[in-house]
C-alpha positions, -999 to 999 in steps of 0.1 A, spaced: -836 -254 853 -865 -265 831 -887 -295 827 -895 -315 796 -930 -328 788 -924 -359 808 -915 -339 839 -878 -346 839 -856 -318 850 -828 -305 827 -805 -276 829 -798 -248 803 -764 -232 799 -770 -199 782 -733 -193 779 -728 -222 755 -764 -225 743 -764 -261 754 -785 -283 777 -776 -312 801 -793 -336 824 -765 -331 850 -769 -305 877 -741 -278 873 -715 -276 901 -682 -259 908 -661 -286 890 -682 -283 858 -678 -246 859 -641 -249 862 -641 -272 831 -661 -247 812 -638 -218 821 -608 -239 810 -625 -248 777 -635 -211 772 -599 -200 777 -585 -226 753 -611 -216 727 -602 -179 731 -566 -188 726 -573 -207 694 -594 -178 680 -567 -153 688 -541 -174 669 -564 -176 639 -570 -139 640 -532 -133 640 -528 -153 608 -560 -145 589 -582 -114 587 -619 -121 580 -639 -95 560 -661 -75 584 -687 -48 577 -676 -13 583 -639 -20 581 -613 -45 592 -610 -54 629 -582 -74 644 -594 -77 680 -568 -62 704 -544 -49 678 -541 -12 673 -529 6 642 -496 25 643 -489 57 625 -451 58 624 -446 47 588 -434 81 576 -405 81 601 -396 45 595 -359 43 582 -369 14 559 -393 37 540 -429 31 530 -445 -3 530 -454 -20 497 -489 -12 483 -516 -29 502 -496 -35 534 -501 -20 568 -480 -20 600 -497 -26 633 -487 -33 669 -501 -57 695 -510 -44 730 -479 -62 743 -458 -40 719 -450 -67 693 -452 -53 657 -469 -73 629 -478 -66 593 -512 -68 574 -514 -77 538 -549 -64 527 -546 -80 492 -551 -115 506 -562 -106 541 -533 -122 559 -509 -111 586 -473 -120 594 -446 -111 618 -419 -105 591 -415 -70 577 -422 -74 539 -395 -48 532 -368 -71 547 -384 -105 540 -367 -131 519 -331 -132 506 -310 -103 519 -288 -102 489 -319 -101 467 -331 -70 485 -297 -54 485 -296 -60 448 -330 -44 440 -314 -10 435 -292 -24 407 -307 -20 372 -322 -51 355 -307 -62 322 -322 -47 290 -356 -61 283 -362 -74 318 -390 -64 342 -398 -73 378 -434 -81 388 -452 -94 419 -476 -123 421 -509 -120 440 -492 -137 469 -465 -110 471 -437 -131 455 -413 -114 431 -407 -129 397 -390 -116 365 -402 -112 330 -377 -115 300 -395 -97 272 -366 -107 248 -376 -144 250 -411 -140 264 -403 -161 294 -406 -157 332 -385 -169 361 -382 -166 398 -344 -162 395 -331 -127 397 -311 -120 365 -289 -93 380 -253 -101 388 -246 -113 423 -282 -124 430 -285 -157 448 -312 -183 446 -338 -182 473 -350 -213 492 -369 -239 471 -400 -257 480 -410 -293 475 -416 -288 438 -385 -267 429 -402 -232 432 -398 -207 460 -415 -217 492 -434 -185 494 -450 -193 460 -463 -228 468 -501 -230 468 -516 -232 503 -548 -248 493 -551 -268 524 -545 -238 546 -571 -218 526 -595 -247 530 -590 -248 567 -597 -211 570 -629 -216 550 -639 -244 573 -632 -222 603 -656 -196 588 -683 -222 584 -679 -236 619 -678 -202 635 -711 -194 618 -728 -227 624 -760 -230 643 -769 -257 669 -793 -286 664 -802 -299 630 -827 -296 602 -846 -326 589 -851 -331 552 -876 -358 542 -877 -369 506 -891 -395 482 -866 -409 458 -891 -408 430 -897 -371 434 -863 -361 446 -859 -328 428 -894 -314 437 -892 -326 473 -857 -311 478 -868 -278 462 -898 -276 485 -877 -285 517 -849 -261 510 -868 -231 498 -894 -232 526 -866 -226 552 -848 -193 559 -814 -194 544 -796 -193 578 -814 -225 589 -795 -244 561 -763 -239 582 -775 -264 608 -765 -300 607 -784 -320 580 -805 -350 588 -818 -366 556 -845 -392 555 -857 -411 524 -893 -421 529 -899 -458 532 -863 -465 541 -850 -473 575 -817 -459 586 -801 -431 606 -782 -403 589 -748 -401 603 -735 -384 572 -738 -412 546 -774 -405 536 -767 -368 533 -737 -376 510 -759 -397 488 -785 -370 487 -760 -344 474 -748 -368 447 -782 -378 436 -797 -343 435 -767 -328 417 -772 -355 390 -810 -348 390 -805 -312 379 -795 -326 345 -830 -340 340 -841 -326 306 -876 -320 320 -862 -290 340 -841 -276 311 -818 -258 335 -783 -270 326 -766 -284 295 -733 -300 287 -706 -275 276 -704 -293 242 -707 -328 228 -672 -338 241 -672 -318 273 -695 -331 300 -691 -302 324 -723 -283 331 -732 -248 320 -765 -228 323 -789 -235 295 -798 -202 276 -832 -218 268 -841 -224 304 -868 -197 301 -891 -223 286 -896 -234 322 -916 -205 337 -902 -212 372 -866 -214 360 -853 -184 380 -868 -198 412 -851 -231 405 -817 -215 399 -820 -198 432 -827 -231 448 -797 -247 431 -776 -218 443 -786 -226 478 -780 -263 473 -745 -258 459 -737 -235 488 -749 -261 512 -725 -287 496 -696 -263 502 -707 -253 537 -712 -289 549 -682 -303 530 -701 -326 506 -693 -334 470 -715 -331 440 -718 -355 411 -712 -332 381 -687 -304 377 -694 -270 362 -673 -254 335 -643 -234 347 -659 -201 333 -689 -208 356 -666 -210 386 -649 -178 375 -683 -161 375 -688 -172 411 -655 -157 420 -663 -125 401 -632 -130 379 -629 -115 344 -636 -140 316 -611 -140 287 -611 -153 251 -592 -184 263 -622 -194 284 -643 -199 253 -621 -227 241 -634 -252 267 -671 -245 259 -671 -236 222 -639 -246 204 -652 -235 169 -662 -201 181 -628 -197 199 -609 -207 167 -629 -181 147 -620 -154 172 -584 -165 171 -584 -163 133 -597 -127 136 -570 -118 161 -541 -133 140 -552 -120 105 -555 -86 89 -592 -82 81 -586 -55 55 -562 -76 35 -585 -105 37 -615 -84 26 -636 -97 54 -665 -74 66 -673 -78 102 -695 -54 123 -700 -50 160 -731 -72 161 -739 -110 163 -767 -134 158 -775 -166 177 -803 -191 177 -823 -204 207 -850 -230 201 -851 -222 164 -855 -185 169 -828 -162 156 -819 -133 178 -798 -103 167 -776 -84 192 -755 -53 189 -722 -55 208 -724 -17 214 -748 11 205 -749 15 168 -728 -16 163 -746 -26 131 -729 4 114 -694 0 130 -671 -21 109 -643 -40 125 -608 -29 115 -572 -33 129 -577 -3 152 -608 -15 169 -602 -52 166 -592 -56 203 -624 -39 214 -644 -62 191 -628 -93 205 -634 -81 241 -670 -74 235 -676 -106 215 -660 -126 243 -682 -109 270 -713 -115 248 -705 -151 240 -699 -160 277 -730 -143 290 -756 -145 262 -790 -155 275 -779 -164 310 -776 -131 329 -808 -135 349 -801 -172 356 -766 -165 368 -779 -137 391 -806 -159 406 -780 -187 412 -755 -163 429 -783 -147 450 -793 -182 463 -757 -191 469 -749 -159 487 -778 -164 511 -761 -195 526 -724 -189 519 -713 -152 514 -694 -150 481 -666 -131 499 -656 -163 516 -645 -177 483 -622 -148 472 -591 -166 485 -596 -195 460 -592 -198 423 -616 -215 399 -597 -248 400 -596 -249 438 -633 -242 439 -639 -272 416 -618 -294 438 -638 -283 468 -671 -291 451 -662 -323 432 -635 -337 455 -604 -355 444 -601 -392 435 -569 -411 438 -552 -409 404 -536 -442 392 -503 -430 378 -495 -464 363 -528 -464 344 -521 -428 334 -486 -437 321 -498 -468 302 -524 -448 284 -502 -419 273 -490 -414 237 -460 -394 226 -452 -372 196 -416 -364 187 -407 -380 221 -405 -417 231 -412 -433 264 -375 -435 270 -368 -398 263 -352 -381 293 -378 -353 293 -406 -379 294 -389 -398 323 -384 -365 342 -421 -357 336 -433 -390 352 -407 -385 380 -423 -351 386 -458 -366 386 -449 -393 411 -433 -367 434 -465 -348 436 -493 -353 461 -527 -361 448 -540 -325 450 -513 -313 426 -518 -343 403 -554 -333 400 -544 -297 392 -520 -310 365 -549 -330 351 -570 -299 351 -543 -280 333 -540 -304 305 -575 -320 302 -597 -292 318 -611 -313 346 -597 -331 377 -620 -361 371 -609 -393 354 -636 -414 336 -648 -446 352 -628 -467 327 -596 -449 336 -573 -429 313 -580 -451 284 -615 -435 281 -604 -399 282 -625 -379 257 -612 -352 233 -628 -330 208 -632 -359 183 -642 -386 206 -619 -409 227 -585 -392 229 -557 -404 252 -533 -382 272 -506 -369 248 -471 -354 254 -457 -336 224 -422 -321 219 -428 -284 211 -408 -253 214 -375 -243 230 -361 -250 265 -369 -214 275 -406 -218 268 -433 -227 293 -454 -258 288 -487 -253 271 -519 -274 272 -547 -281 247 -576 -292 267 -597 -302 237 -571 -328 227 -557 -338 262 -523 -327 249 -493 -313 268 -467 -294 248 -435 -301 267 -404 -282 256 -370 -301 255 -358 -290 289 -321 -295 298 -325 -307 334 -351 -321 358 -350 -290 379 -358 -268 349 -388 -290 340 -401 -289 376 -399 -251 377 -415 -245 343 -442 -271 348 -452 -259 383 -453 -222 372 -474 -232 341 -499 -252 362 -503 -224 388 -505 -195 363 -524 -210 334 -545 -180 326 -516 -156 323 -500 -176 295 -529 -194 279 -534 -169 251 -499 -171 236 
């Protein structure tokens, strides 16, 4: 029991770190024990389905590791899997690649006839691979296509999900998001922090308030107050603050971010930010702020480029990533890739020049690069080094400062279950997409609005939920956001450019997108089911097929 400054008695429960005015009794203790038992049961259920990264190894509570794999009649487990047993004797399996657990043995999971058929040889030119989620698919190198259907005689089709692809392959964004929220809630701190600001000095006030606090304090509930304004923050004021401040970082006075290009309004780090002597401190502050938005489930006003999200996820950047931020540079690299430099008589060396604030800077892609000429033998190395340099030039220190600030609030390991598009959805949110407006403002090339493939496409779009429509929009246009004026105001590389569906390729091809032109290359598929399968796979695996 304690007393407040007014002399009133209150009671502290050190078990739950809470206080109450009511005197504890046997009935309240029983309620607490019941709540504690229910909470322990929920935590145990989550632990059985999801493994959270822990220092010094992976721990699963009461589970113990078994060592009988060598004598198992089914043979060794697939790479990255482990067999464990509960104290009650029930066996389960751990997938260390995506940190999940399941009761089903991965060696016997799925279609029995498919597994029995695995010993049969594949047809000539075929190869079997496995997605990151552990789902088998097949590559036909003869036609450069992929399919989930086993091409071997006698193989039967597995169960299909809502979008015509195997259930095991369907994206579990909502599940991954729920696990991220569980991590945030389990690491939350009690009470709240008060952030007091002036609208006229929003950026500087926010910077001062956030950076003066230890990073862990930013995990408390937020209570935002705008000076001179009456009102209680039950979440609405904090939402407005996140939107206003995320827009304020674009203020040219701070010189921190810039638009990707004149027709792409996604944000990227400004290589010239060093003109602001405090730029690295500001980037650390913005890293904390963005992490707070994720942690507290708030949205920001402006989206970053997809390559920026890939850096946050520690993913490798490819030549295809350059297209969205510098189409001309991407086209020049594509020309180098597709042409014989010796026949063209073009002299290129492992070096590059770029201009920042009127000052020309020279950079060698590798030691002695000024004296190494690019030829057909080392061209792939040149393209790889040039891609790495173009995507990181002048922003290494800023990126590190941003990630350091972010990691102080939300450990970057918590994001490894997401891809860059899911991370954008988490930060920017989803708006309801008006399909009728989308359809009205779509143009067609070599198709008409009455073509069966076009009708199947819109049937596919209407069958989607809003999350997957946003992912489709990201696939074709590079962003999940629609302009305020609707689809009629979509911007392309040459100004306003409406969504376009063009007839390209053969029925065995996958759909392709041209984000600079808001164009979808849709092959003439023979059935609705084929269109659904190809479209879904292309949307989910854009990176793997984007460079063809």
